N, CA and C atoms of all chains as a GROMACS GRO file, in nm:
protein
  651
    1MET      N    1  13.586  10.106  10.142
    1MET     CA    2  13.454  10.074  10.070
    1MET      C    3  13.478   9.969   9.948
    2THR      N    4  13.407   9.902   9.886
    2THR     CA    5  13.402   9.816   9.798
    2THR      C    6  13.262   9.833   9.694
    3VAL      N    7  13.301   9.812   9.581
    3VAL     CA    8  13.172   9.839   9.495
    3VAL      C    9  13.202   9.713   9.387
    4ALA      N   10  13.103   9.641   9.405
    4ALA     CA   11  13.139   9.494   9.343
    4ALA      C   12  13.223   9.413   9.362
    5GLY      N   13  13.279   9.444   9.459
    5GLY     CA   14  13.359   9.319   9.522
    5GLY      C   15  13.520   9.395   9.529
    6ASN      N   16  13.507   9.496   9.460
    6ASN     CA   17  13.647   9.572   9.443
    6ASN      C   18  13.656   9.679   9.546
    7VAL      N   19  13.794   9.697   9.593
    7VAL     CA   20  13.788   9.825   9.683
    7VAL      C   21  13.835   9.930   9.585
    8VAL      N   22  13.750  10.036   9.664
    8VAL     CA   23  13.774  10.189   9.536
    8VAL      C   24  13.776  10.288   9.684
    9GLN      N   25  13.812  10.411   9.618
    9GLN     CA   26  13.820  10.553   9.706
    9GLN      C   27  13.699  10.631   9.651
   10GLY      N   28  13.618  10.670   9.742
   10GLY     CA   29  13.518  10.738   9.696
   10GLY      C   30  13.469  10.823   9.782
   11LEU      N   31  13.381  10.887   9.782
   11LEU     CA   32  13.274  10.998   9.903
   11LEU      C   33  13.118  10.954   9.885
   12LEU      N   34  13.093  10.928  10.003
   12LEU     CA   35  12.955  10.890  10.037
   12LEU      C   36  12.866  11.020  10.090
   13ASP      N   37  12.757  11.065   9.987
   13ASP     CA   38  12.686  11.164  10.042
   13ASP      C   39  12.524  11.087  10.046
   14ASN      N   40  12.482  11.121  10.149
   14ASN     CA   41  12.353  11.126  10.211
   14ASN      C   42  12.269  11.189  10.266
   15ASP      N   43  12.226  11.277  10.149
   15ASP     CA   44  12.169  11.433  10.164
   15ASP      C   45  12.004  11.394  10.168
   16TYR      N   46  11.932  11.498  10.240
   16TYR     CA   47  11.793  11.482  10.271
   16TYR      C   48  11.715  11.475  10.134
   17ALA      N   49  11.628  11.379  10.111
   17ALA     CA   50  11.582  11.378   9.977
   17ALA      C   51  11.426  11.329  10.029
   18PRO      N   52  11.320  11.419  10.034
   18PRO     CA   53  11.222  11.435  10.068
   18PRO      C   54  11.122  11.337   9.962
   19VAL      N   55  11.034  11.256  10.009
   19VAL     CA   56  10.992  11.169   9.923
   19VAL      C   57  10.815  11.239   9.896
   20GLN      N   58  10.761  11.240   9.808
   20GLN     CA   59  10.657  11.318   9.770
   20GLN      C   60  10.514  11.243   9.724
   21PHE      N   61  10.444  11.242   9.807
   21PHE     CA   62  10.288  11.165   9.738
   21PHE      C   63  10.201  11.226   9.761
   22GLY      N   64  10.139  11.286   9.652
   22GLY     CA   65  10.045  11.398   9.664
   22GLY      C   66  10.074  11.507   9.754
   23ASP      N   67   9.962  11.532   9.846
   23ASP     CA   68  10.026  11.623   9.951
   23ASP      C   69  10.136  11.606  10.046
   24GLN      N   70  10.140  11.442  10.055
   24GLN     CA   71  10.209  11.405  10.177
   24GLN      C   72  10.377  11.378  10.155
   25VAL      N   73  10.424  11.419  10.247
   25VAL     CA   74  10.580  11.410  10.231
   25VAL      C   75  10.619  11.308  10.335
   26ILE      N   76  10.742  11.210  10.288
   26ILE     CA   77  10.812  11.127  10.366
   26ILE      C   78  10.953  11.180  10.389
   27GLU      N   79  10.984  11.164  10.492
   27GLU     CA   80  11.147  11.213  10.525
   27GLU      C   81  11.226  11.102  10.480
   28SER      N   82  11.343  11.137  10.412
   28SER     CA   83  11.446  11.007  10.381
   28SER      C   84  11.554  11.104  10.303
   29ASN      N   85  11.640  10.973  10.270
   29ASN     CA   86  11.774  11.039  10.230
   29ASN      C   87  11.818  10.979  10.108
   30ILE      N   88  11.904  11.009  10.041
   30ILE     CA   89  11.952  10.950   9.923
   30ILE      C   90  12.102  10.943   9.930
   31PRO      N   91  12.138  10.805   9.915
   31PRO     CA   92  12.287  10.769   9.947
   31PRO      C   93  12.360  10.757   9.795
   32ILE      N   94  12.444  10.838   9.793
   32ILE     CA   95  12.526  10.875   9.635
   32ILE      C   96  12.657  10.822   9.663
   33LEU      N   97  12.755  10.776   9.611
   33LEU     CA   98  12.878  10.747   9.621
   33LEU      C   99  12.949  10.821   9.495
   34VAL      N  100  13.026  10.902   9.513
   34VAL     CA  101  13.094  10.978   9.437
   34VAL      C  102  13.230  10.890   9.407
   35VAL      N  103  13.286  10.828   9.278
   35VAL     CA  104  13.373  10.753   9.253
   35VAL      C  105  13.446  10.817   9.139
   36ARG      N  106  13.588  10.736   9.128
   36ARG     CA  107  13.632  10.744   8.995
   36ARG      C  108  13.584  10.630   8.910
   37THR      N  109  13.532  10.725   8.742
   37THR     CA  110  13.463  10.622   8.659
   37THR      C  111  13.577  10.526   8.631
   38ALA      N  112  13.688  10.510   8.627
   38ALA     CA  113  13.792  10.418   8.596
   38ALA      C  114  13.779  10.296   8.673
   39ASP      N  115  13.747  10.351   8.820
   39ASP     CA  116  13.722  10.236   8.914
   39ASP      C  117  13.554  10.160   8.930
   40VAL      N  118  13.514  10.242   8.843
   40VAL     CA  119  13.371  10.171   8.848
   40VAL      C  120  13.345  10.108   8.721
   41SER      N  121  13.432  10.112   8.584
   41SER     CA  122  13.367  10.092   8.474
   41SER      C  123  13.281   9.987   8.414
   42GLY      N  124  13.294   9.854   8.512
   42GLY     CA  125  13.247   9.748   8.477
   42GLY      C  126  13.137   9.736   8.575
   43VAL      N  127  13.085   9.820   8.650
   43VAL     CA  128  12.970   9.823   8.729
   43VAL      C  129  12.849   9.822   8.672
   44ALA      N  130  12.766   9.731   8.716
   44ALA     CA  131  12.631   9.754   8.653
   44ALA      C  132  12.520   9.756   8.779
   45HIS      N  133  12.371   9.804   8.722
   45HIS     CA  134  12.299   9.851   8.816
   45HIS      C  135  12.261   9.705   8.905
   46GLY      N  136  12.222   9.717   9.014
   46GLY     CA  137  12.219   9.589   9.110
   46GLY      C  138  12.369   9.574   9.194
   47ALA      N  139  12.481   9.622   9.134
   47ALA     CA  140  12.612   9.608   9.206
   47ALA      C  141  12.587   9.639   9.345
   48ALA      N  142  12.666   9.545   9.417
   48ALA     CA  143  12.649   9.545   9.590
   48ALA      C  144  12.753   9.647   9.597
   49VAL      N  145  12.773   9.743   9.722
   49VAL     CA  146  12.845   9.866   9.755
   49VAL      C  147  12.818   9.827   9.904
   50VAL      N  148  12.955   9.828   9.960
   50VAL     CA  149  12.968   9.805  10.104
   50VAL      C  150  13.056   9.922  10.164
   51VAL      N  151  12.980  10.013  10.249
   51VAL     CA  152  13.075  10.142  10.312
   51VAL      C  153  13.081  10.110  10.465
   52GLY      N  154  13.186  10.084  10.523
   52GLY     CA  155  13.179  10.046  10.665
   52GLY      C  156  13.098   9.907  10.701
   53ALA      N  157  12.998   9.944  10.776
   53ALA     CA  158  12.873   9.827  10.815
   53ALA      C  159  12.778   9.826  10.734
   54GLN      N  160  12.755   9.956  10.632
   54GLN     CA  161  12.620   9.965  10.570
   54GLN      C  162  12.638   9.896  10.400
   55SER      N  163  12.530   9.839  10.360
   55SER     CA  164  12.509   9.765  10.251
   55SER      C  165  12.424   9.830  10.144
   56PHE      N  166  12.493   9.876  10.035
   56PHE     CA  167  12.382   9.920   9.929
   56PHE      C  168  12.375   9.816   9.790
   57THR      N  169  12.286   9.878   9.730
   57THR     CA  170  12.266   9.811   9.595
   57THR      C  171  12.277   9.981   9.482
   58VAL      N  172  12.351   9.935   9.355
   58VAL     CA  173  12.339  10.039   9.273
   58VAL      C  174  12.204  10.061   9.212
   59ARG      N  175  12.167  10.125   9.190
   59ARG     CA  176  12.040  10.177   9.127
   59ARG      C  177  12.032  10.265   8.992
   60GLU      N  178  12.156  10.345   9.002
   60GLU     CA  179  12.149  10.478   8.910
   60GLU      C  180  12.314  10.475   8.874
   61ILE      N  181  12.345  10.509   8.758
   61ILE     CA  182  12.490  10.505   8.758
   61ILE      C  183  12.514  10.638   8.677
   62ARG      N  184  12.535  10.776   8.737
   62ARG     CA  185  12.571  10.901   8.665
   62ARG      C  186  12.712  10.900   8.630
   63ASN      N  187  12.754  10.868   8.482
   63ASN     CA  188  12.874  10.909   8.465
   63ASN      C  189  12.895  11.043   8.378
   64ASP      N  190  12.983  11.152   8.460
   64ASP     CA  191  12.977  11.298   8.422
   64ASP      C  192  13.079  11.286   8.291
   65GLY      N  193  13.109  11.233   8.253
   65GLY     CA  194  13.185  11.196   8.104
   65GLY      C  195  13.318  11.317   8.128
   66GLU      N  196  13.353  11.338   8.275
   66GLU     CA  197  13.490  11.392   8.290
   66GLU      C  198  13.571  11.331   8.396
   67GLY      N  199  13.551  11.176   8.402
   67GLY     CA  200  13.615  11.123   8.474
   67GLY      C  201  13.564  11.068   8.654
   68MET      N  202  13.452  11.132   8.639
   68MET     CA  203  13.396  11.107   8.788
   68MET      C  204  13.235  11.025   8.739
   69THR      N  205  13.209  10.953   8.820
   69THR     CA  206  13.052  10.856   8.832
   69THR      C  207  12.987  10.882   8.979
   70GLU      N  208  12.893  10.922   8.992
   70GLU     CA  209  12.796  10.905   9.092
   70GLU      C  210  12.710  10.769   9.070
   71LEU      N  211  12.750  10.685   9.206
   71LEU     CA  212  12.658  10.580   9.226
   71LEU      C  213  12.515  10.593   9.301
   72VAL      N  214  12.414  10.610   9.230
   72VAL     CA  215  12.275  10.654   9.348
   72VAL      C  216  12.254  10.500   9.383
   73MET      N  217  12.236  10.492   9.504
   73MET     CA  218  12.217  10.363   9.564
   73MET      C  219  12.052  10.372   9.656
   74SER      N  220  12.053  10.241   9.700
   74SER     CA  221  11.949  10.204   9.778
   74SER      C  222  11.990  10.119   9.898
   75GLU      N  223  11.933  10.124  10.002
   75GLU     CA  224  12.008  10.048  10.123
   75GLU      C  225  11.945   9.912  10.074
   76ALA      N  226  12.060   9.796  10.115
   76ALA     CA  227  12.030   9.692  10.070
   76ALA      C  228  11.931   9.610  10.205
   77MET      N  229   7.947  11.963  12.069
   77MET     CA  230   7.957  11.843  11.975
   77MET      C  231   7.997  11.869  11.808
   78THR      N  232   8.048  11.807  11.766
   78THR     CA  233   8.116  11.795  11.643
   78THR      C  234   8.021  11.741  11.518
   79HIS      N  235   8.093  11.736  11.398
   79HIS     CA  236   8.023  11.706  11.321
   79HIS      C  237   8.013  11.534  11.301
   80ALA      N  238   7.946  11.493  11.257
   80ALA     CA  239   7.931  11.329  11.238
   80ALA      C  240   8.032  11.292  11.178
   81ARG      N  241   8.075  11.342  11.087
   81ARG     CA  242   8.189  11.303  10.974
   81ARG      C  243   8.311  11.275  11.048
   82LYS      N  244   8.335  11.353  11.205
   82LYS     CA  245   8.445  11.315  11.252
   82LYS      C  246   8.452  11.215  11.348
   83THR      N  247   8.299  11.174  11.393
   83THR     CA  248   8.289  11.055  11.459
   83THR      C  249   8.316  10.945  11.351
   84ILE      N  250   8.294  10.945  11.245
   84ILE     CA  251   8.305  10.846  11.161
   84ILE      C  252   8.465  10.810  11.120
   85ARG      N  253   8.553  10.928  11.104
   85ARG     CA  254   8.683  10.926  11.084
   85ARG      C  255   8.729  10.862  11.235
   86ASP      N  256   8.701  10.930  11.300
   86ASP     CA  257   8.765  10.856  11.432
   86ASP      C  258   8.709  10.687  11.468
   87ALA      N  259   8.636  10.658  11.399
   87ALA     CA  260   8.616  10.532  11.422
   87ALA      C  261   8.674  10.461  11.336
   88ALA      N  262   8.713  10.459  11.194
   88ALA     CA  263   8.797  10.444  11.124
   88ALA      C  264   8.916  10.419  11.190
   89VAL      N  265   8.980  10.533  11.224
   89VAL     CA  266   9.118  10.510  11.314
   89VAL      C  267   9.123  10.426  11.419
   90THR      N  268   9.019  10.398  11.509
   90THR     CA  269   9.010  10.312  11.602
   90THR      C  270   9.005  10.147  11.549
   91THR      N  271   8.908  10.160  11.452
   91THR     CA  272   8.904  10.036  11.358
   91THR      C  273   9.076   9.972  11.334
   92LEU      N  274   9.126  10.068  11.248
   92LEU     CA  275   9.268  10.059  11.189
   92LEU      C  276   9.378  10.052  11.261
   93THR      N  277   9.362  10.061  11.395
   93THR     CA  278   9.442  10.079  11.490
   93THR      C  279   9.479   9.929  11.550
   94GLY      N  280   9.626   9.879  11.568
   94GLY     CA  281   9.641   9.742  11.585
   94GLY      C  282   9.656   9.621  11.472
   95LEU      N  283   9.618   9.668  11.361
   95LEU     CA  284   9.639   9.571  11.241
   95LEU      C  285   9.764   9.542  11.262
   96THR      N  286   9.801   9.388  11.192
   96THR     CA  287   9.940   9.300  11.220
   96THR      C  288  10.015   9.398  11.139
   97THR      N  289  10.018   9.427  11.038
   97THR     CA  290  10.150   9.500  10.960
   97THR      C  291  10.180   9.641  11.007
   98THR      N  292  10.060   9.734  11.025
   98THR     CA  293  10.102   9.866  11.056
   98THR      C  294  10.068   9.921  11.201
   99GLY      N  295  10.002   9.795  11.296
   99GLY     CA  296  10.005   9.854  11.433
   99GLY      C  297   9.952  10.005  11.454
  100ALA      N  298  10.026  10.040  11.568
  100ALA     CA  299   9.980  10.165  11.604
  100ALA      C  300   9.994  10.250  11.515
  101ARG      N  301  10.064  10.259  11.412
  101ARG     CA  302  10.093  10.352  11.302
  101ARG      C  303  10.014  10.428  11.253
  102VAL      N  304   9.889  10.440  11.287
  102VAL     CA  305   9.806  10.518  11.210
  102VAL      C  306   9.755  10.660  11.234
  103HIS      N  307   9.753  10.752  11.159
  103HIS     CA  308   9.733  10.889  11.172
  103HIS      C  309   9.625  10.922  11.112
  104ASN      N  310   9.563  11.032  11.195
  104ASN     CA  311   9.462  11.067  11.168
  104ASN      C  312   9.470  11.219  11.130
  105THR      N  313   9.430  11.237  10.995
  105THR     CA  314   9.440  11.356  10.896
  105THR      C  315   9.602  11.433  10.912
  106ARG      N  316   9.698  11.300  10.900
  106ARG     CA  317   9.802  11.388  10.917
  106ARG      C  318   9.844  11.465  10.783
  107ILE      N  319   9.906  11.592  10.841
  107ILE     CA  320   9.967  11.720  10.756
  107ILE      C  321  10.118  11.701  10.733
  108PHE      N  322  10.153  11.696  10.844
  108PHE     CA  323  10.310  11.698  10.846
  108PHE      C  324  10.363  11.594  10.780
  109PRO      N  325  10.514  11.578  10.742
  109PRO     CA  326  10.590  11.510  10.676
  109PRO      C  327  10.572  11.354  10.803
  110LEU      N  328  10.563  11.220  10.725
  110LEU     CA  329  10.584  11.129  10.775
  110LEU      C  330  10.729  11.091  10.760
  111SER      N  331  10.760  11.040  10.896
  111SER     CA  332  10.922  10.983  10.913
  111SER      C  333  10.906  10.841  10.845
  112GLU      N  334  11.055  10.834  10.768
  112GLU     CA  335  11.046  10.684  10.715
  112GLU      C  336  11.070  10.608  10.790
  113SER      N  337  11.127  10.600  10.938
  113SER     CA  338  11.104  10.525  11.057
  113SER      C  339  10.973  10.499  11.097
  114GLY      N  340  10.895  10.579  11.041
  114GLY     CA  341  10.729  10.485  11.111
  114GLY      C  342  10.676  10.452  11.004
  115LEU      N  343  10.706  10.387  10.892
  115LEU     CA  344  10.648  10.321  10.813
  115LEU      C  345  10.703  10.174  10.820
  116PRO      N  346  10.589  10.072  10.810
  116PRO     CA  347  10.450  10.113  10.751
  116PRO      C  348  10.375  10.180  10.804
  117CYS      N  349  10.290  10.264  10.743
  117CYS     CA  350  10.171  10.313  10.840
  117CYS      C  351  10.045  10.323  10.746
  118LEU      N  352   9.936  10.412  10.808
  118LEU     CA  353   9.828  10.441  10.755
  118LEU      C  354   9.815  10.584  10.808
  119ALA      N  355   9.739  10.660  10.704
  119ALA     CA  356   9.683  10.812  10.700
  119ALA      C  357   9.565  10.808  10.683
  120ILE      N  358   9.485  10.853  10.768
  120ILE     CA  359   9.320  10.862  10.739
  120ILE      C  360   9.279  11.011  10.715
  121TYR      N  361   9.175  11.028  10.617
  121TYR     CA  362   9.135  11.118  10.582
  121TYR      C  363   8.978  11.135  10.523
  122THR      N  364   8.905  11.224  10.588
  122THR     CA  365   8.803  11.246  10.488
  122THR      C  366   8.785  11.340  10.374
  123GLY      N  367   8.720  11.302  10.275
  123GLY     CA  368   8.736  11.398  10.133
  123GLY      C  369   8.621  11.442  10.110
  124ASP      N  370   8.574  11.458   9.986
  124ASP     CA  371   8.469  11.499   9.922
  124ASP      C  372   8.331  11.427   9.994
  125GLU      N  373   8.218  11.520   9.995
  125GLU     CA  374   8.105  11.440  10.050
  125GLU      C  375   8.006  11.540   9.958
  126ILE      N  376   7.926  11.418   9.886
  126ILE     CA  377   7.806  11.469   9.843
  126ILE      C  378   7.656  11.432   9.933
  127VAL      N  379   7.572  11.541   9.942
  127VAL     CA  380   7.491  11.561  10.038
  127VAL      C  381   7.331  11.559   9.947
  128GLU      N  382   7.249  11.497   9.952
  128GLU     CA  383   7.102  11.496   9.933
  128GLU      C  384   7.005  11.508  10.003
  129ARG      N  385   6.883  11.552  10.004
  129ARG     CA  386   6.780  11.567  10.083
  129ARG      C  387   6.740  11.377  10.055
  130ALA      N  388   6.702  11.354  10.166
  130ALA     CA  389   6.672  11.213  10.165
  130ALA      C  390   6.529  11.216  10.080
  131SER      N  391   6.471  11.107  10.059
  131SER     CA  392   6.334  11.112   9.993
  131SER      C  393   6.233  11.077  10.108
  132MET      N  394   6.260  11.088  10.210
  132MET     CA  395   6.130  11.061  10.324
  132MET      C  396   6.213  11.143  10.452
  133GLY      N  397   6.113  11.227  10.492
  133GLY     CA  398   6.147  11.318  10.607
  133GLY      C  399   6.248  11.421  10.603
  134ASP      N  400   6.294  11.492  10.716
  134ASP     CA  401   6.394  11.591  10.709
  134ASP      C  402   6.521  11.537  10.719
  135LEU      N  403   6.569  11.460  10.633
  135LEU     CA  404   6.693  11.389  10.653
  135LEU      C  405   6.796  11.436  10.527
  136LEU      N  406   6.902  11.405  10.566
  136LEU     CA  407   6.997  11.442  10.458
  136LEU      C  408   7.079  11.321  10.446
  137GLU      N  409   7.077  11.240  10.337
  137GLU     CA  410   7.159  11.149  10.281
  137GLU      C  411   7.320  11.205  10.253
  138ARG      N  412   7.400  11.166  10.338
  138ARG     CA  413   7.539  11.186  10.292
  138ARG      C  414   7.647  11.077  10.202
  139GLN      N  415   7.743  11.104  10.125
  139GLN     CA  416   7.829  10.985  10.107
  139GLN      C  417   7.946  11.084  10.082
  140VAL      N  418   8.048  11.036  10.203
  140VAL     CA  419   8.163  11.128  10.207
  140VAL      C  420   8.248  10.978  10.170
  141GLU      N  421   8.356  11.062  10.120
  141GLU     CA  422   8.498  10.980  10.087
  141GLU      C  423   8.609  10.951  10.205
  142LEU      N  424   8.628  10.834  10.256
  142LEU     CA  425   8.694  10.815  10.346
  142LEU      C  426   8.820  10.760  10.292
  143MET      N  427   8.923  10.822  10.285
  143MET     CA  428   9.075  10.786  10.223
  143MET      C  429   9.110  10.739  10.316
  144VAL      N  430   9.204  10.618  10.309
  144VAL     CA  431   9.295  10.544  10.396
  144VAL      C  432   9.398  10.536  10.289
  145HIS      N  433   9.529  10.610  10.329
  145HIS     CA  434   9.652  10.596  10.238
  145HIS      C  435   9.751  10.507  10.322
  146CYS      N  436   9.799  10.408  10.231
  146CYS     CA  437   9.857  10.321  10.312
  146CYS      C  438  10.029  10.328  10.269
  147TYR      N  439  10.113  10.343  10.356
  147TYR     CA  440  10.258  10.364  10.293
  147TYR      C  441  10.353  10.279  10.364
  148ALA      N  442  10.437  10.197  10.275
  148ALA     CA  443  10.538  10.109  10.316
  148ALA      C  444  10.671  10.119  10.260
  149ARG      N  445  10.783  10.101  10.300
  149ARG     CA  446  10.917  10.105  10.234
  149ARG      C  447  11.002   9.954  10.268
  150ALA      N  448  11.040   9.910  10.147
  150ALA     CA  449  11.136   9.807  10.166
  150ALA      C  450  11.217   9.771  10.025
  151ALA      N  451  11.350   9.716  10.098
  151ALA     CA  452  11.419   9.682  10.012
  151ALA      C  453  11.392   9.618   9.891
  152SER      N  454  11.303   9.538   9.866
  152SER     CA  455  11.226   9.486   9.791
  152SER      C  456  11.099   9.406   9.793
  153GLY      N  457  11.036   9.382   9.718
  153GLY     CA  458  10.863   9.367   9.745
  153GLY      C  459  10.771   9.463   9.833
  154VAL      N  460  10.813   9.612   9.808
  154VAL     CA  461  10.683   9.719   9.869
  154VAL      C  462  10.589   9.662   9.820
  155GLU      N  463  10.571   9.633   9.705
  155GLU     CA  464  10.428   9.622   9.661
  155GLU      C  465  10.367   9.550   9.725
  156ASP      N  466  10.418   9.379   9.770
  156ASP     CA  467  10.362   9.296   9.846
  156ASP      C  468  10.336   9.328   9.942
  157VAL      N  469  10.424   9.428  10.048
  157VAL     CA  470  10.364   9.483  10.187
  157VAL      C  471  10.248   9.555  10.147
  158LEU      N  472  10.243   9.652  10.062
  158LEU     CA  473  10.102   9.721  10.026
  158LEU      C  474   9.985   9.623  10.004
  159ASP      N  475   9.986   9.533   9.947
  159ASP     CA  476   9.901   9.437   9.918
  159ASP      C  477   9.855   9.370  10.060
  160LEU      N  478   9.921   9.340  10.142
  160LEU     CA  479   9.892   9.294  10.286
  160LEU      C  480   9.848   9.381  10.331
  161ILE      N  481   9.886   9.515  10.360
  161ILE     CA  482   9.798   9.584  10.426
  161ILE      C  483   9.649   9.641  10.362
  162SER      N  484   9.650   9.619  10.241
  162SER     CA  485   9.521   9.657  10.180
  162SER      C  486   9.438   9.551  10.226
  163GLU      N  487   9.452   9.413  10.246
  163GLU     CA  488   9.428   9.322  10.270
  163GLU      C  489   9.366   9.351  10.420
  164GLU      N  490   9.454   9.373  10.517
  164GLU     CA  491   9.402   9.433  10.650
  164GLU      C  492   9.307   9.521  10.651
  165VAL      N  493   9.338   9.608  10.565
  165VAL     CA  494   9.261   9.738  10.592
  165VAL      C  495   9.083   9.676  10.533
  166GLU      N  496   9.089   9.634  10.415
  166GLU     CA  497   8.952   9.620  10.341
  166GLU      C  498   8.881   9.511  10.468
  167THR      N  499   8.933   9.435  10.536
  167THR     CA  500   8.871   9.322  10.605
  167THR      C  501   8.814   9.398  10.709
  168ALA      N  502   8.910   9.474  10.804
  168ALA     CA  503   8.849   9.532  10.895
  168ALA      C  504   8.761   9.632  10.859
  169LEU      N  505   8.750   9.742  10.760
  169LEU     CA  506   8.636   9.846  10.724
  169LEU      C  507   8.521   9.780  10.689
  170THR      N  508   8.421   9.689  10.734
  170THR     CA  509   8.320   9.659  10.695
  170THR      C  510   8.209   9.744  10.727
  171SER      N  511   8.221   9.762  10.858
  171SER     CA  512   8.114   9.852  10.908
  171SER      C  513   8.199   9.964  11.019
  172LEU      N  514   8.131  10.078  11.000
  172LEU     CA  515   8.198  10.198  11.112
  172LEU      C  516   8.083  10.217  11.190
  173THR      N  517   8.096  10.298  11.302
  173THR     CA  518   8.024  10.351  11.384
  173THR      C  519   7.968  10.466  11.324
  174GLY      N  520   7.816  10.512  11.300
  174GLY     CA  521   7.764  10.618  11.260
  174GLY      C  522   7.743  10.585  11.108
  175ALA      N  523   7.768  10.484  11.033
  175ALA     CA  524   7.764  10.496  10.923
  175ALA      C  525   7.669  10.362  10.857
  176LYS      N  526   7.579  10.402  10.765
  176LYS     CA  527   7.498  10.297  10.706
  176LYS      C  528   7.542  10.183  10.650
  177ASP      N  529   7.650  10.277  10.559
  177ASP     CA  530   7.702  10.173  10.439
  177ASP      C  531   7.861  10.195  10.431
  178ILE      N  532   7.964  10.110  10.415
  178ILE     CA  533   8.058  10.151  10.381
  178ILE      C  534   8.108  10.069  10.258
  179VAL      N  535   8.168  10.102  10.135
  179VAL     CA  536   8.211  10.006  10.056
  179VAL      C  537   8.348  10.074   9.959
  180LEU      N  538   8.415  10.018   9.929
  180LEU     CA  539   8.551  10.051   9.890
  180LEU      C  540   8.501  10.067   9.735
  181SER      N  541   8.549  10.211   9.698
  181SER     CA  542   8.543  10.231   9.522
  181SER      C  543   8.634  10.272   9.454
  182ARG      N  544   8.769  10.284   9.529
  182ARG     CA  545   8.873  10.319   9.450
  182ARG      C  546   9.028  10.271   9.550
  183SER      N  547   9.113  10.220   9.461
  183SER     CA  548   9.264  10.180   9.493
  183SER      C  549   9.361  10.204   9.416
  184ALA      N  550   9.436  10.298   9.448
  184ALA     CA  551   9.548  10.351   9.328
  184ALA      C  552   9.668  10.351   9.423
  185PRO      N  553   9.744  10.269   9.365
  185PRO     CA  554   9.895  10.274   9.418
  185PRO      C  555   9.980  10.415   9.338
  186GLU      N  556  10.115  10.450   9.399
  186GLU     CA  557  10.190  10.507   9.354
  186GLU      C  558  10.329  10.496   9.423
  187TYR      N  559  10.438  10.496   9.333
  187TYR     CA  560  10.597  10.434   9.390
  187TYR      C  561  10.696  10.576   9.375
  188SER      N  562  10.776  10.575   9.433
  188SER     CA  563  10.879  10.670   9.425
  188SER      C  564  11.008  10.556   9.460
  189ASP      N  565  11.120  10.630   9.384
  189ASP     CA  566  11.249  10.591   9.388
  189ASP      C  567  11.348  10.662   9.427
  190GLU      N  568  11.266  10.793   9.522
  190GLU     CA  569  11.369  10.892   9.529
  190GLU      C  570  11.443  10.906   9.694
  191GLY      N  571  11.422  10.793   9.748
  191GLY     CA  572  11.443  10.785   9.889
  191GLY      C  573  11.551  10.644   9.880
  192ASP      N  574  11.620  10.649  10.010
  192ASP     CA  575  11.712  10.520  10.021
  192ASP      C  576  11.674  10.378   9.997
  193MET      N  577  11.528  10.378   9.973
  193MET     CA  578  11.500  10.203   9.929
  193MET      C  579  11.333  10.248   9.885
  194PRO      N  580  11.287  10.192   9.797
  194PRO     CA  581  11.180  10.225   9.728
  194PRO      C  582  11.043  10.223   9.838
  195ILE      N  583  11.004  10.320   9.822
  195ILE     CA  584  10.879  10.354   9.914
  195ILE      C  585  10.747  10.381   9.835
  196ALA      N  586  10.620  10.339   9.868
  196ALA     CA  587  10.510  10.341   9.781
  196ALA      C  588  10.379  10.338   9.883
  197THR      N  589  10.273  10.384   9.839
  197THR     CA  590  10.157  10.421   9.883
  197THR      C  591  10.036  10.351   9.815
  198ARG      N  592   9.957  10.323   9.866
  198ARG     CA  593   9.832  10.280   9.807
  198ARG      C  594   9.737  10.349   9.872
  199SER      N  595   9.642  10.405   9.822
  199SER     CA  596   9.523  10.489   9.826
  199SER      C  597   9.403  10.419   9.840
  200LEU      N  598   9.347  10.406   9.937
  200LEU     CA  599   9.201  10.306   9.922
  200LEU      C  600   9.095  10.418   9.949
  201THR      N  601   8.975  10.441   9.866
  201THR     CA  602   8.870  10.534   9.892
  201THR      C  603   8.748  10.465   9.912
  202PHE      N  604   8.712  10.452  10.060
  202PHE     CA  605   8.555  10.418  10.063
  202PHE      C  606   8.453  10.509  10.048
  203ASP      N  607   8.328  10.480  10.017
  203ASP     CA  608   8.253  10.528   9.998
  203ASP      C  609   8.144  10.541  10.121
  204VAL      N  610   8.120  10.620  10.185
  204VAL     CA  611   8.079  10.619  10.328
  204VAL      C  612   7.926  10.683  10.333
  205THR      N  613   7.818  10.609  10.359
  205THR     CA  614   7.665  10.677  10.345
  205THR      C  615   7.632  10.687  10.514
  206TYR      N  616   7.591  10.792  10.527
  206TYR     CA  617   7.560  10.835  10.661
  206TYR      C  618   7.404  10.920  10.645
  207TYR      N  619   7.335  10.943  10.715
  207TYR     CA  620   7.261  11.039  10.741
  207TYR      C  621   7.264  11.102  10.866
  208THR      N  622   7.215  11.245  10.858
  208THR     CA  623   7.178  11.358  10.951
  208THR      C  624   7.026  11.413  10.943
  209ALA      N  625   6.972  11.464  11.054
  209ALA     CA  626   6.881  11.535  11.031
  209ALA      C  627   6.913  11.678  10.985
  210ILE      N  628   6.835  11.764  10.940
  210ILE     CA  629   6.874  11.857  10.846
  210ILE      C  630   6.878  11.973  10.958
  211GLY      N  631   6.994  12.054  10.982
  211GLY     CA  632   7.034  12.154  11.088
  211GLY      C  633   7.100  12.061  11.215
  212ALA      N  634   7.096  11.951  11.215
  212ALA     CA  635   7.151  11.885  11.333
  212ALA      C  636   7.284  11.798  11.253
  213PRO      N  637   7.397  11.808  11.207
  213PRO     CA  638   7.490  11.740  11.140
  213PRO      C  639   7.590  11.685  11.233
  214GLY      N  640   7.566  11.668  11.371
  214GLY     CA  641   7.620  11.624  11.439
  214GLY      C  642   7.600  11.524  11.516
  215THR      N  643   7.501  11.444  11.463
  215THR     CA  644   7.450  11.317  11.496
  215THR      C  645   7.399  11.238  11.386
  216ALA      N  646   7.464  11.147  11.346
  216ALA     CA  647   7.428  11.030  11.265
  216ALA      C  648   7.326  10.978  11.303
  217LEU      N  649   7.238  10.937  11.199
  217LEU     CA  650   7.125  10.884  11.255
  217LEU      C  651   7.128  10.720  11.157
   0.00000   0.00000   0.00000
């Protein structure tokens, strides 16, 4: 997998994430890539992520302050 | 016989089925979750209704809210998709079987980033006026 063109190691989660509009629910998932913070220190919102044949865009960066970062992504 | 309100709601479903963007993905009173792969789509409901005695005869003048919820999902430009759907819906819903009048009264958007792509909805509310005889709600006059 690559993040902003750099090869990194990480874990891709794609948990169920229902989207709620009033009483209506839309079934969805939220892709999150867990990586070492040192590997993505220069990554910004909008960066391209490629995992296998799937392409994503980083929309949220969650740095836990202890060496790991979650990149919350959207499908590109 | 069923209520004239159902006739009007069913007529809206029929009228809105086959539009360019949403096609056959039209739901009548959808309660269960929608599938992401089923977007873009429409979900149609009837809401609050105001009922008054008409000035002439034993008639009831009824004004019911017809709600058309438009849903879309797109990596970018999701609002553009909703505007396109809105244009198609508003153009199609100028008259309905059983209704004397139908007019758009409200249009409200809502957005979410909780899924794997931006998902958004625009809720179009139409005020639909129809008449029934007192004690005979099954027939729109």
